C-alpha positions as CSV (number, residue, x, y, z in Angstrom):
1,M,140.6,143.2,80.1
2,S,141.9,140.3,78.1
3,R,142.9,137.5,80.4
4,I,145.4,136.1,77.9
5,G,146.7,139.5,76.9
6,K,147.4,140.5,80.6
7,Q,149.7,137.5,81.2
8,P,153.4,138.3,81.0
9,I,155.7,136.1,78.8
10,A,158.8,134.8,80.6
11,I,161.9,135.0,78.5
12,P,164.0,131.8,79.1
13,R,167.7,131.7,79.4
14,G,169.5,131.8,76.1
15,V,166.7,133.7,74.3
16,E,167.3,137.3,73.1
17,V,164.4,139.5,72.3
18,S,164.8,142.9,70.6
19,V,161.8,145.2,70.4
20,D,161.9,148.0,67.8
21,G,158.6,149.7,67.9
22,A,156.1,147.3,66.3
23,R,158.9,144.9,65.0
24,V,160.0,142.1,67.3
25,A,162.9,139.8,66.7
26,V,163.4,136.7,68.9
27,K,166.7,134.7,68.8
28,G,167.2,131.4,70.6
29,P,169.0,128.1,70.5
30,R,166.9,126.7,67.6
31,G,166.9,129.8,65.4
32,S,165.5,133.2,65.1
33,L,162.1,134.6,64.2
34,E,161.0,138.1,63.3
35,Q,157.5,139.6,63.1
36,S,155.7,142.9,62.8
37,F,152.7,143.6,65.0
38,H,150.0,146.2,65.0
39,R,151.4,149.7,65.6
40,D,148.9,150.5,68.4
41,M,150.0,147.5,70.6
42,R,152.9,148.4,73.0
43,I,155.3,145.6,73.7
44,V,157.3,146.2,76.9
45,Q,160.4,144.2,77.8
46,A,161.3,144.5,81.5
47,D,163.1,142.2,84.0
48,G,163.1,139.0,81.9
49,T,159.5,139.3,80.7
50,L,157.5,140.6,77.8
51,R,154.2,142.4,78.3
52,V,151.6,143.6,75.8
53,E,149.7,146.8,76.6
54,R,146.8,148.2,74.6
55,P,146.1,151.9,74.3
56,S,142.3,151.8,74.8
57,E,139.2,149.6,75.4
58,E,138.1,149.8,71.7
59,R,136.9,146.5,70.2
60,E,139.8,146.3,67.8
61,H,142.4,146.9,70.5
62,R,140.8,144.4,72.8
63,S,140.9,141.7,70.0
64,L,144.5,142.5,69.1
65,H,145.7,142.4,72.7
66,G,145.4,138.6,73.2
67,L,146.4,137.8,69.6
68,T,149.6,139.8,70.0
69,R,150.5,138.2,73.3
70,T,149.9,134.7,71.9
71,L,151.9,135.3,68.8
72,L,154.8,136.6,70.9
73,A,154.6,133.6,73.2
74,N,154.6,131.2,70.2
75,M,157.8,132.9,68.9
76,V,159.5,132.5,72.2
77,E,158.3,128.9,72.5
78,G,159.4,128.1,68.9
79,V,163.0,129.3,69.3
80,T,163.4,127.4,72.6
81,N,161.5,124.1,72.0
82,G,160.1,124.2,68.5
83,F,156.8,122.8,67.3
84,E,155.7,119.6,65.7
85,K,152.6,118.1,64.0
86,R,152.2,114.3,63.7
87,L,150.3,112.8,60.8
88,E,149.4,109.2,60.1
89,I,148.6,107.5,56.8
90,V,145.8,104.9,56.6
91,G,145.3,102.7,53.6
92,V,146.7,99.6,51.9
93,G,149.9,100.5,50.0
94,Y,149.9,104.1,51.3
95,R,153.3,105.1,52.6
96,A,155.8,107.9,53.1
97,A,159.5,108.1,52.6
98,L,162.2,110.8,52.8
99,R,164.1,111.7,49.6
100,G,166.8,114.0,50.8
101,K,164.9,116.7,52.7
102,D,161.8,116.3,50.7
103,L,158.9,114.0,51.5
104,E,157.7,111.4,49.0
105,L,154.1,110.0,49.4
106,A,152.5,107.1,47.7
107,L,148.8,107.7,48.3
108,G,147.1,105.6,45.7
109,F,147.6,107.9,42.8
110,S,149.3,106.8,39.5
111,H,152.5,108.6,40.6
112,P,154.2,109.4,43.9
113,V,153.6,112.9,45.3
114,T,156.7,114.9,46.4
115,V,156.3,117.6,49.0
116,P,159.4,119.9,49.1
117,A,160.5,121.0,52.6
118,P,160.1,124.8,52.9
119,A,162.8,126.8,54.7
120,G,162.6,126.2,58.4
121,I,160.7,122.9,58.2
122,E,162.1,119.4,58.5
123,F,160.3,116.1,57.9
124,E,160.8,112.9,59.8
125,V,159.3,109.5,58.8
126,P,159.6,107.2,61.9
127,A,157.5,104.5,60.2
128,V,156.1,104.2,56.6
129,N,152.7,105.3,57.8
130,R,153.8,108.1,60.1
131,I,155.0,111.6,59.3
132,V,156.4,114.3,61.7
133,V,156.6,117.9,60.6
134,R,158.9,120.0,62.7
135,G,159.9,123.7,62.8
136,I,160.2,126.8,64.9
137,D,157.3,128.8,63.3
138,K,154.0,127.4,64.6
139,Q,152.0,128.8,61.8
140,L,154.3,127.4,59.1
141,V,154.3,123.9,60.8
142,G,150.5,123.8,60.9
143,E,150.2,125.1,57.3
144,V,152.6,122.4,55.9
145,A,150.9,119.7,57.9
146,A,147.5,120.8,56.5
147,E,148.9,120.9,53.0
148,I,150.1,117.3,53.3
149,R,146.7,116.2,54.7
150,Q,145.0,118.0,51.8
151,I,146.7,115.7,49.3
152,R,144.5,112.8,50.3
153,K,142.0,113.7,53.0
154,P,140.5,110.8,55.1
155,E,137.4,109.6,53.2
156,P,134.3,108.7,55.2
157,Y,133.7,105.1,54.0
158,K,136.9,103.3,54.8
159,G,138.8,106.0,56.5
160,K,141.7,105.9,54.0
161,G,144.0,108.9,53.7
162,V,146.3,111.2,55.6
163,R,145.0,112.4,59.0
164,Y,146.4,114.1,62.1
165,E,147.6,111.7,64.8
166,G,144.6,110.9,67.0
167,E,142.1,112.5,64.6
168,Y,138.7,110.8,64.7
169,V,137.2,110.2,61.3
170,R,133.4,109.6,61.4
171,K,132.5,106.7,59.1
172,K,129.4,106.5,57.0
173,A,127.4,103.3,56.3
174,G,128.0,101.9,52.8
175,K,125.3,101.3,50.3
176,A,122.8,98.8,51.5
177,A,122.1,95.7,49.4
178,K,118.9,95.8,47.4
179,A,116.1,93.7,48.9
180,V,115.0,90.9,46.6
181,T,111.2,90.5,46.4
182,A,109.7,87.2,45.2
């Protein structure tokens, strides 16, 4: 039995969950999310909790059990607290700024790079070398943060580029000077 799949999901105060077969809608103080799940997974709502039940011990059902429960828990967490990813920019002259709702990055290219904010995502720039990506959909927040990092990944020689906060970048040794023989 899936240890994650067995755990019930507590529904906090102010959060409404409606289960319609395989379709689940979660509405909370930060917004609402809707998602379809596999038709074999049964989602049961009882006395302030959500539970996911699987029909059999088949390999596919076992793998879907924990996944479904985790996705539901992320939906509930998202509409109550939201999610955020923090990025840091390393490099001389590299900086970020907000232009309306969009993010403008100067990352050593001949032009600034503009990242439009998708629906449900907001950017914050607490310092010129820090970016915060916020939203209620965990998957979308992670995807947008990864796309920003992809624009200029940290390079292994000086470590310049966009990285996640606290990410360790392994540095390589530079080219050694040629030995002079007499």
